[in-house]
SELOVO-382695 format. One record per atom (N, C-alpha, C, O): x, y, z; atom name. Coordinates in Angstrom, 2 decimals, padded with zeros to 5 digits. Example, Ala and Ser with C-alpha at 12.3 -4.5 7.8 and 13.67 -1.06 7.14 Angstrom:
BEGIN
PT/xx/yy/zz/site
PT/013.19/-005.69/007.80/N
PT/012.30/-004.50/007.80/CA
PT/013.20/-003.30/007.80/C
PT/014.24/-003.32/008.46/O
PT/012.85/-002.25/007.08/N
PT/013.67/-001.06/007.14/CA
PT/012.90/000.03/007.87/C
PT/013.41/001.14/008.04/O
This chain:
BEGIN
PT/xx/yy/zz/site
PT/069.83/022.17/058.57/N
PT/069.81/022.80/057.28/CA
PT/069.26/021.83/056.23/C
PT/068.49/022.21/055.36/O
PT/069.65/020.60/056.33/N
PT/069.15/019.57/055.37/CA
PT/067.66/019.38/055.58/C
PT/066.90/019.23/054.62/O
PT/067.23/019.40/056.84/N
PT/065.80/019.22/057.15/CA
PT/065.02/020.41/056.60/C
PT/063.90/020.25/056.12/O
PT/065.62/021.61/056.68/N
PT/064.94/022.80/056.21/CA
PT/064.81/022.73/054.66/C
PT/063.78/023.10/054.11/O
PT/065.86/022.27/053.99/N
PT/065.80/022.11/052.52/CA
PT/064.77/021.07/052.13/C
PT/064.03/021.27/051.17/O
PT/064.72/019.99/052.84/N
PT/063.72/018.95/052.52/CA
PT/062.32/019.49/052.69/C
PT/061.43/019.20/051.90/O
PT/062.13/020.30/053.74/N
PT/060.82/020.89/053.98/CA
PT/060.49/021.85/052.84/C
PT/059.35/021.86/052.38/O
PT/061.44/022.65/052.38/N
PT/061.22/023.58/051.29/CA
PT/060.89/022.80/049.99/C
PT/059.99/023.17/049.24/O
PT/061.65/021.71/049.76/N
PT/061.43/020.90/048.58/CA
PT/060.01/020.27/048.65/C
PT/059.31/020.25/047.64/O
PT/059.62/019.79/049.79/N
PT/058.27/019.21/049.97/CA
PT/057.19/020.25/049.74/C
PT/056.16/019.96/049.13/O
PT/057.43/021.45/050.23/N
PT/056.47/022.53/050.02/CA
PT/056.35/022.89/048.54/C
PT/055.26/023.11/048.02/O
PT/057.51/022.94/047.88/N
PT/057.51/023.26/046.44/CA
PT/056.86/022.15/045.64/C
PT/056.17/022.43/044.66/O
PT/057.05/020.89/046.02/N
PT/056.39/019.78/045.34/CA
PT/054.87/019.90/045.46/C
PT/054.14/019.65/044.50/O
PT/054.42/020.28/046.64/N
PT/052.96/020.48/046.83/CA
PT/052.43/021.62/045.94/C
PT/051.35/021.51/045.36/O
PT/053.20/022.68/045.86/N
PT/052.82/023.80/045.00/CA
PT/052.75/023.36/043.53/C
PT/051.85/023.78/042.80/O
PT/053.71/022.52/043.12/N
PT/053.73/022.06/041.74/CA
PT/052.52/021.18/041.49/C
PT/051.92/021.26/040.42/O
PT/052.16/020.33/042.43/N
PT/051.00/019.44/042.28/CA
PT/049.73/020.26/042.19/C
PT/048.86/019.98/041.37/O
PT/049.61/021.31/043.05/N
PT/048.45/022.17/042.99/CA
PT/048.39/022.94/041.67/C
PT/047.31/023.11/041.09/O
PT/049.54/023.40/041.21/N
PT/049.59/024.15/039.92/CA
PT/049.20/023.22/038.78/C
PT/048.47/023.63/037.89/O
PT/049.67/021.98/038.79/N
PT/049.31/021.02/037.72/CA
PT/047.80/020.74/037.74/C
PT/047.17/020.64/036.68/O
PT/047.23/020.62/038.91/N
PT/045.77/020.39/039.00/CA
PT/045.02/021.60/038.46/C
PT/044.04/021.46/037.73/O
PT/045.48/022.80/038.82/N
PT/044.84/024.02/038.33/CA
PT/044.98/024.12/036.80/C
PT/044.03/024.49/036.11/O
PT/046.13/023.80/036.29/N
PT/046.37/023.83/034.84/CA
PT/045.45/022.84/034.14/C
PT/044.87/023.18/033.11/O
PT/045.32/021.67/034.67/N
PT/044.43/020.64/034.08/CA
PT/042.95/021.12/034.11/C
PT/042.22/020.90/033.14/O
PT/042.52/021.75/035.18/N
PT/041.16/022.28/035.26/CA
PT/040.95/023.36/034.20/C
PT/039.93/023.39/033.52/O
PT/041.91/024.23/034.08/N
PT/041.82/025.31/033.10/CA
PT/041.85/024.77/031.67/C
PT/041.15/025.29/030.81/O
PT/042.64/023.74/031.41/N
PT/042.65/023.12/030.09/CA
PT/041.29/022.50/029.72/C
PT/040.84/022.58/028.57/O
PT/040.66/021.88/030.75/N
PT/039.34/021.31/030.52/CA
PT/038.33/022.42/030.18/C
PT/037.54/022.28/029.26/O
PT/038.37/023.50/030.92/N
PT/037.48/024.65/030.67/CA
PT/037.78/025.22/029.27/C
PT/036.85/025.52/028.52/O
PT/039.01/025.37/028.91/N
PT/039.38/025.89/027.57/CA
PT/038.85/024.99/026.48/C
PT/038.30/025.48/025.49/O
PT/039.01/023.69/026.63/N
PT/038.51/022.74/025.63/CA
PT/036.99/022.84/025.48/C
PT/036.46/022.82/024.37/O
PT/036.30/022.96/026.64/N
PT/034.85/023.08/026.62/CA
PT/034.44/024.40/025.90/C
PT/033.53/024.40/025.07/O
PT/035.11/025.48/026.23/N
PT/034.80/026.77/025.59/CA
PT/035.12/026.76/024.08/C
PT/034.40/027.36/023.29/O
PT/036.18/026.08/023.72/N
PT/036.52/025.95/022.28/CA
PT/035.43/025.23/021.53/C
PT/035.06/025.62/020.43/O
PT/034.91/024.14/022.14/N
PT/033.78/023.41/021.51/CA
PT/032.55/024.29/021.35/C
PT/031.86/024.26/020.33/O
PT/032.29/025.09/022.40/N
PT/031.15/026.00/022.34/CA
PT/031.35/027.05/021.24/C
PT/030.40/027.38/020.52/O
PT/032.56/027.57/021.11/N
PT/032.85/028.55/020.08/CA
PT/032.64/027.93/018.69/C
PT/032.08/028.56/017.80/O
PT/033.09/026.69/018.53/N
PT/032.92/026.01/017.23/CA
PT/031.43/025.83/016.93/C
PT/030.98/026.05/015.80/O
PT/030.67/025.42/017.93/N
PT/029.21/025.23/017.72/CA
PT/028.53/026.55/017.38/C
PT/027.71/026.63/016.47/O
PT/028.90/027.59/018.13/N
PT/028.33/028.92/017.88/CA
PT/028.70/029.47/016.50/C
PT/027.91/030.13/015.83/O
PT/029.93/029.18/016.10/N
PT/030.41/029.63/014.78/CA
PT/029.59/028.95/013.66/C
PT/029.23/029.59/012.68/O
PT/029.32/027.66/013.84/N
PT/028.50/026.94/012.85/CA
PT/027.08/027.51/012.82/C
PT/026.50/027.69/011.75/O
PT/026.51/027.81/014.00/N
PT/025.17/028.38/014.05/CA
PT/025.18/029.77/013.42/C
PT/024.24/030.14/012.73/O
PT/026.22/030.52/013.65/N
PT/026.31/031.86/013.07/CA
PT/026.40/031.78/011.55/C
PT/025.77/032.57/010.84/O
PT/027.19/030.83/011.04/N
PT/027.30/030.63/009.62/CA
PT/025.94/030.30/009.00/C
PT/025.54/030.83/007.96/O
PT/025.22/029.37/009.70/N
PT/023.87/029.00/009.23/CA
PT/022.96/030.19/009.23/C
PT/022.21/030.40/008.28/O
PT/023.00/030.99/010.29/N
PT/022.11/032.17/010.39/CA
PT/022.46/033.17/009.31/C
PT/021.55/033.73/008.69/O
PT/023.75/033.41/009.05/N
PT/024.15/034.37/007.98/CA
PT/023.71/033.87/006.62/C
PT/023.28/034.65/005.78/O
PT/023.83/032.54/006.39/N
PT/023.39/031.98/005.12/CA
PT/021.87/032.16/004.96/C
PT/021.39/032.45/003.86/O
PT/021.11/031.98/006.04/N
PT/019.68/032.16/005.98/CA
PT/019.29/033.62/005.74/C
PT/018.35/033.91/005.00/O
PT/020.03/034.52/006.35/N
PT/019.76/035.95/006.13/CA
PT/020.02/036.30/004.67/C
PT/019.23/037.00/004.04/O
PT/021.14/035.82/004.13/N
PT/021.43/036.07/002.71/CA
PT/020.35/035.50/001.82/C
PT/019.94/036.13/000.84/O
PT/019.87/034.28/002.15/N
PT/018.78/033.66/001.39/CA
PT/017.56/034.55/001.40/C
PT/016.96/034.80/000.35/O
PT/017.17/035.05/002.60/N
PT/015.98/035.90/002.72/CA
PT/016.17/037.22/001.97/C
PT/015.23/037.74/001.37/O
PT/017.37/037.76/002.00/N
PT/017.61/039.03/001.29/CA
PT/017.47/038.83/-000.21/C
PT/016.92/039.69/-000.89/O
PT/017.96/037.72/-000.73/N
PT/017.82/037.45/-002.16/CA
PT/016.35/037.18/-002.48/C
PT/015.85/037.61/-003.52/O
PT/015.67/036.48/-001.61/N
PT/014.28/036.15/-001.83/CA
PT/013.40/037.40/-001.79/C
PT/012.45/037.48/-002.55/O
PT/013.69/038.34/-000.94/N
PT/012.84/039.50/-000.76/CA
PT/013.32/040.71/-001.60/C
PT/012.72/041.78/-001.57/O
PT/014.43/040.52/-002.35/N
PT/014.95/041.61/-003.14/CA
PT/013.98/041.94/-004.27/C
PT/013.54/041.03/-004.98/O
PT/013.65/043.23/-004.45/N
PT/012.71/043.59/-005.53/CA
PT/013.36/043.31/-006.90/C
PT/014.58/043.35/-007.04/O
PT/012.53/043.04/-007.87/N
PT/013.09/042.78/-009.19/CA
PT/013.82/044.02/-009.72/C
PT/013.53/045.15/-009.33/O
PT/014.74/043.79/-010.60/N
PT/015.52/044.88/-011.18/CA
PT/014.64/045.73/-012.07/C
PT/013.96/045.22/-012.97/O
PT/014.65/047.03/-011.81/N
PT/013.89/047.97/-012.65/CA
PT/014.91/048.94/-013.24/C
PT/015.62/049.62/-012.49/O
PT/015.00/049.02/-014.59/N
PT/015.99/049.90/-015.18/CA
PT/015.70/051.34/-014.80/C
PT/014.56/051.71/-014.51/O
PT/016.76/052.17/-014.79/N
PT/016.60/053.57/-014.45/CA
PT/015.70/054.24/-015.46/C
PT/015.86/054.08/-016.67/O
PT/014.75/054.98/-014.94/N
PT/013.80/055.70/-015.78/CA
PT/014.26/057.18/-015.80/C
PT/014.79/057.67/-014.80/O
PT/014.07/057.86/-016.89/N
PT/014.48/059.27/-016.91/CA
PT/013.70/060.05/-015.86/C
PT/012.49/059.90/-015.70/O
PT/014.45/060.90/-015.16/N
PT/013.80/061.68/-014.14/CA
PT/013.18/062.92/-014.71/C
PT/013.73/063.53/-015.62/O
PT/012.04/063.28/-014.19/N
PT/011.35/064.50/-014.66/CA
PT/011.86/065.69/-013.90/C
PT/013.07/065.89/-013.77/O
PT/010.93/066.49/-013.38/N
PT/011.29/067.68/-012.68/CA
PT/011.60/067.42/-011.19/C
PT/011.64/068.36/-010.39/O
PT/011.80/066.18/-010.82/N
PT/012.11/065.86/-009.47/CA
PT/010.90/065.53/-008.63/C
PT/011.03/064.99/-007.53/O
PT/009.71/065.83/-009.12/N
PT/008.51/065.50/-008.38/CA
PT/008.02/064.15/-008.82/C
PT/008.12/063.76/-009.98/O
PT/007.51/063.45/-007.86/N
PT/006.98/062.11/-008.17/CA
PT/005.57/062.27/-008.73/C
PT/004.78/063.10/-008.27/O
PT/005.27/061.45/-009.74/N
PT/003.91/061.47/-010.25/CA
PT/002.98/060.86/-009.20/C
PT/003.36/059.92/-008.50/O
PT/001.79/061.40/-009.11/N
PT/000.87/060.80/-008.10/CA
PT/000.56/059.37/-008.51/C
PT/000.44/059.06/-009.70/O
PT/000.43/058.53/-007.52/N
PT/000.16/057.13/-007.81/CA
PT/-001.27/056.98/-008.29/C
PT/-002.21/057.44/-007.64/O
PT/-001.43/056.35/-009.42/N
PT/-002.76/056.16/-009.97/CA
PT/-003.32/054.84/-009.49/C
PT/-002.60/053.85/-009.33/O
PT/-004.60/054.87/-009.26/N
PT/-005.29/053.66/-008.84/CA
PT/-006.06/053.16/-010.04/C
PT/-006.74/053.92/-010.72/O
PT/-005.95/051.85/-010.29/N
PT/-006.59/051.28/-011.45/CA
PT/-008.09/051.51/-011.34/C
PT/-008.69/051.25/-010.31/O
PT/-008.70/052.02/-012.44/N
PT/-010.13/052.21/-012.48/CA
PT/-010.54/053.56/-011.96/C
PT/-011.74/053.87/-011.96/O
PT/-009.60/054.40/-011.49/N
PT/-009.95/055.73/-010.98/CA
PT/-009.21/056.74/-011.84/C
PT/-007.99/056.66/-012.01/O
PT/-009.95/057.69/-012.37/N
PT/-009.30/058.70/-013.18/CA
PT/-009.29/060.03/-012.47/C
PT/-009.93/060.18/-011.43/O
PT/-008.59/061.00/-013.00/N
PT/-008.52/062.30/-012.40/CA
PT/-009.91/062.99/-012.43/C
PT/-010.18/063.89/-011.64/O
PT/-010.78/062.54/-013.35/N
PT/-012.13/063.12/-013.40/CA
PT/-012.95/062.75/-012.19/C
PT/-013.87/063.47/-011.81/O
PT/-012.62/061.59/-011.58/N
PT/-013.35/061.14/-010.41/CA
PT/-013.21/062.07/-009.24/C
PT/-014.08/062.10/-008.38/O
PT/-012.13/062.82/-009.19/N
PT/-011.87/063.70/-008.06/CA
PT/-012.86/064.87/-008.01/C
PT/-013.04/065.47/-006.96/O
PT/-013.52/065.20/-009.15/N
PT/-014.50/066.23/-009.17/CA
PT/-015.71/065.87/-008.32/C
PT/-016.40/066.74/-007.78/O
PT/-015.96/064.58/-008.21/N
PT/-017.15/064.13/-007.51/CA
PT/-016.78/063.41/-006.24/C
PT/-017.38/062.39/-005.88/O
PT/-015.78/063.96/-005.54/N
PT/-015.31/063.35/-004.33/CA
PT/-016.42/063.25/-003.29/C
PT/-017.17/064.20/-003.10/O
PT/-016.53/062.14/-002.64/N
PT/-017.56/061.94/-001.65/CA
PT/-018.83/061.37/-002.23/C
PT/-019.69/060.91/-001.48/O
PT/-018.99/061.38/-003.53/N
PT/-020.15/060.80/-004.19/CA
PT/-019.80/059.43/-004.71/C
PT/-019.44/059.29/-005.88/O
PT/-019.88/058.46/-003.89/N
PT/-019.55/057.10/-004.28/CA
PT/-020.79/056.33/-004.65/C
PT/-021.83/056.53/-004.02/O
PT/-020.73/055.47/-005.63/N
PT/-021.92/054.71/-006.03/CA
PT/-022.26/053.70/-004.95/C
PT/-021.37/053.19/-004.26/O
PT/-023.55/053.43/-004.82/N
PT/-023.98/052.43/-003.85/CA
PT/-023.79/051.07/-004.46/C
PT/-024.09/050.87/-005.64/O
PT/-023.31/050.16/-003.69/N
PT/-023.06/048.83/-004.14/CA
PT/-024.23/047.97/-003.70/C
PT/-024.58/047.93/-002.52/O
PT/-024.85/047.25/-004.68/N
PT/-026.01/046.41/-004.43/CA
PT/-025.64/045.20/-003.58/C
PT/-026.39/044.81/-002.69/O
PT/-024.46/044.61/-003.87/N
PT/-024.06/043.37/-003.22/CA
PT/-022.71/043.60/-002.51/C
PT/-021.89/044.40/-002.95/O
PT/-022.51/042.88/-001.40/N
PT/-021.23/043.01/-000.69/CA
PT/-020.11/042.39/-001.47/C
PT/-018.97/042.83/-001.35/O
PT/-020.39/041.38/-002.27/N
PT/-019.36/040.68/-003.01/CA
PT/-019.39/041.18/-004.47/C
PT/-020.28/040.81/-005.23/O
PT/-018.42/042.01/-004.84/N
PT/-018.33/042.57/-006.19/CA
PT/-018.06/041.53/-007.25/C
PT/-018.33/041.77/-008.43/O
PT/-017.55/040.40/-006.88/N
PT/-017.20/039.38/-007.87/CA
PT/-018.40/038.66/-008.40/C
PT/-018.26/037.84/-009.31/O
PT/-019.62/038.94/-007.87/N
PT/-020.82/038.24/-008.32/CA
PT/-021.37/038.80/-009.59/C
PT/-022.18/038.14/-010.24/O
PT/-020.96/040.03/-010.00/N
PT/-021.45/040.63/-011.23/CA
PT/-020.99/039.86/-012.44/C
PT/-020.00/039.14/-012.38/O
PT/-021.70/040.00/-013.53/N
PT/-021.34/039.27/-014.75/CA
PT/-020.15/039.94/-015.41/C
PT/-019.94/041.13/-015.23/O
PT/-019.38/039.18/-016.18/N
PT/-018.23/039.74/-016.89/CA
PT/-018.64/040.75/-017.93/C
PT/-017.86/041.65/-018.23/O
PT/-019.81/040.63/-018.47/N
PT/-020.23/041.55/-019.50/CA
PT/-020.48/042.96/-018.93/C
PT/-020.48/043.94/-019.66/O
PT/-020.68/043.03/-017.61/N
PT/-020.93/044.32/-017.04/CA
PT/-019.67/045.01/-016.52/C
PT/-019.71/046.15/-016.06/O
PT/-018.52/044.28/-016.61/N
PT/-017.28/044.85/-016.14/CA
PT/-016.91/046.03/-017.02/C
PT/-016.83/045.89/-018.24/O
PT/-016.68/047.17/-016.42/N
PT/-016.32/048.36/-017.15/CA
PT/-017.50/049.09/-017.73/C
PT/-017.31/050.11/-018.40/O
PT/-018.71/048.61/-017.50/N
PT/-019.91/049.25/-018.03/CA
PT/-020.39/050.28/-017.01/C
PT/-020.85/049.94/-015.93/O
PT/-020.26/051.56/-017.38/N
PT/-020.63/052.65/-016.46/CA
PT/-022.12/052.78/-016.25/C
PT/-022.55/053.46/-015.33/O
PT/-022.94/052.13/-017.09/N
PT/-024.37/052.20/-016.97/CA
PT/-024.84/051.47/-015.70/C
PT/-025.96/051.70/-015.24/O
PT/-023.98/050.58/-015.13/N
PT/-024.35/049.87/-013.90/CA
PT/-024.47/050.81/-012.70/C
PT/-025.11/050.47/-011.71/O
PT/-023.86/051.97/-012.80/N
PT/-023.92/052.91/-011.69/CA
PT/-025.01/053.84/-011.95/C
PT/-025.26/054.74/-011.15/O
């Protein structure tokens, strides 16, 4: 009976040693994962700060509310094009030069050039 108890005690001691080794391995893995979580949290904070920076940078300037008309949007006007131009659709003036910036400033807005 004493020999049987000693055998049981020896077996339990082996189980305790194995459990301690397993606990130590798991603690090492937990510490490693905690370090990874901390690193990832810092990276996430940096990424969120960068996103906020880009949102502020790309945010359109504040435009005060304009009174609404009949709910229809006004057609977008193109600078230098009037509603009269639509009468002559398809009849575009021929351009002498490929680079329009070569004309003199005195001829800017002068319709006689066409």
